[in-house]
C-alpha positions in Angstrom: 19.1 -5.3 -22.5 17.9 -9.1 -22.8 15.4 -9.7 -21.4 11.6 -10.3 -21.8 10.6 -9.3 -25.7 13.4 -8.7 -26.1 14.6 -12.8 -25.4 12.0 -13.9 -27.5 13.0 -11.7 -29.9 16.5 -12.4 -30.2 15.7 -16.8 -29.7 12.8 -16.5 -32.1 15.2 -15.2 -34.6 18.0 -17.1 -34.2 16.9 -20.5 -33.0 13.1 -20.7 -34.0 13.4 -19.7 -37.6 11.3 -16.6 -37.5 13.3 -14.4 -40.3 10.5 -11.8 -39.9 12.3 -12.0 -36.3 14.6 -9.2 -38.1 12.8 -6.9 -39.8 11.2 -6.1 -36.2 15.1 -6.3 -34.5 16.1 -3.4 -37.3 14.1 -1.7 -37.0 14.3 -1.4 -33.0 17.3 -1.3 -33.7 16.7 1.7 -36.7 14.0 3.9 -33.1 16.8 3.3 -30.3 19.8 3.7 -30.9 22.1 6.7 -32.4 23.5 4.9 -35.5 26.5 6.5 -36.9 26.1 7.9 -41.2 28.9 4.5 -42.7 30.2 3.3 -46.0 28.5 -0.1 -45.6 27.0 -2.8 -42.4 29.1 -5.9 -41.8 27.0 -8.6 -40.1 29.0 -11.3 -37.6 30.0 -14.1 -39.7 28.6 -17.6 -38.9 31.2 -20.3 -38.9 29.9 -22.2 -42.2 28.8 -25.5 -40.0 26.7 -23.0 -37.8 25.9 -21.6 -40.8 25.1 -25.2 -42.2 22.7 -25.8 -39.0 20.5 -22.8 -38.9 20.2 -22.1 -42.5 20.6 -18.6 -42.3 22.6 -15.8 -40.7 20.7 -13.6 -37.8 22.8 -11.4 -38.4 23.2 -11.0 -41.9 19.4 -10.5 -41.7 19.3 -8.0 -38.6 22.6 -6.8 -42.0 20.4 -6.8 -44.3 16.9 -5.5 -42.6 18.5 -1.9 -41.3 20.1 -1.4 -44.7 17.7 -1.1 -46.5 15.5 1.0 -44.1 19.1 3.2 -44.1 19.7 2.6 -47.4 23.0 1.7 -47.0 24.4 -1.8 -48.4 25.2 -5.1 -46.7 29.0 -6.2 -47.3 29.5 -9.9 -46.9 33.4 -9.3 -45.6 34.8 -11.0 -43.2 34.7 -14.8 -42.4 34.5 -16.7 -39.1 37.9 -19.0 -39.5 37.9 -20.9 -36.2 34.8 -22.8 -34.5 34.3 -21.8 -31.5 32.1 -22.3 -28.2 28.7 -20.9 -29.0 27.8 -17.2 -26.8 25.0 -19.6 -24.9 28.2 -22.0 -23.8 29.0 -20.3 -20.2 33.3 -19.0 -20.6 35.1 -16.5 -19.3 35.9 -13.1 -20.7 39.3 -14.8 -20.6 38.6 -17.6 -22.0 36.8 -15.9 -24.9 39.3 -14.4 -26.0 41.5 -16.6 -26.2 39.7 -18.5 -28.2 38.5 -15.9 -30.3 41.7 -15.2 -31.2 42.5 -15.5 -34.6 39.3 -16.7 -35.8 38.0 -14.0 -38.1 39.4 -12.7 -41.1 38.3 -10.1 -44.3 37.8 -12.4 -47.2 40.8 -13.3 -49.9 38.1 -11.9 -52.2 37.5 -8.7 -50.9 41.0 -8.0 -49.6 42.5 -7.3 -52.9 39.5 -5.3 -53.7 36.8 -2.3 -52.7 36.9 -2.1 -48.9 34.9 1.1 -47.1 36.8 3.5 -44.5 33.3 3.1 -41.8 31.1 0.4 -41.3 29.5 -0.5 -39.0 29.8 -4.1 -37.1 26.3 -5.8 -36.5 25.5 -8.7 -34.0 22.8 -9.4 -32.2 23.6 -9.3 -28.6 26.4 -8.9 -26.8 28.0 -10.8 -23.5 31.4 -9.8 -23.2 32.5 -7.4 -26.1 35.5 -9.8 -27.3 34.0 -11.1 -31.0 33.4 -7.9 -32.0 36.3 -7.0 -30.8 37.7 -9.9 -32.9 36.0 -9.2 -35.8 37.0 -4.7 -36.0 40.9 -6.2 -34.7 40.5 -8.5 -38.8 38.1 -5.4 -40.4 40.7 -2.7 -39.2 43.7 -5.3 -39.7 42.0 -5.5 -43.7 43.1 -1.1 -44.1 38.6 -0.6 -42.7 39.7 3.5 -41.0 36.5 3.1 -38.6 34.6 0.3 -37.2 30.8 1.1 -35.2 29.0 -1.7 -33.3 25.6 -2.6 -33.0 24.0 -4.3 -31.5 19.9 -5.6 -30.9 20.8 -6.5 -27.2 23.5 -6.5 -24.7 23.6 -9.8 -21.8 25.5 -7.9 -18.8 
């Protein structure tokens, strides 16, 4: 659940620049979730403008830390092509689904190369599931057969 110590950890990672919190988050994910065996971890991408503002992608940091623990490669193959509203902003599920439609794609440079058959899509918080669904749809469209998801917290 997205409250208490987990909320504090995510806020530090996401908004306060405490990037070491990703290692704590990855350990928590490893210890508390039954994670499937996959070919690669895929972090949910930030839009380039948001990445420039923040200076790092917190899900990339989580995926990298978890990848080190589990000895699984992290592939940065997803691209966020539209800059939508932040999850923090209050919109309903239908509005969010419409906003995220066609927002993610596999990078063109990766579409012609090797794509793993089974991946774990990693995000920090799931609220409605629409971001993860849009990312999974883009990965499957590109040819990835199995997409699992894991998050550090949920907001429902």
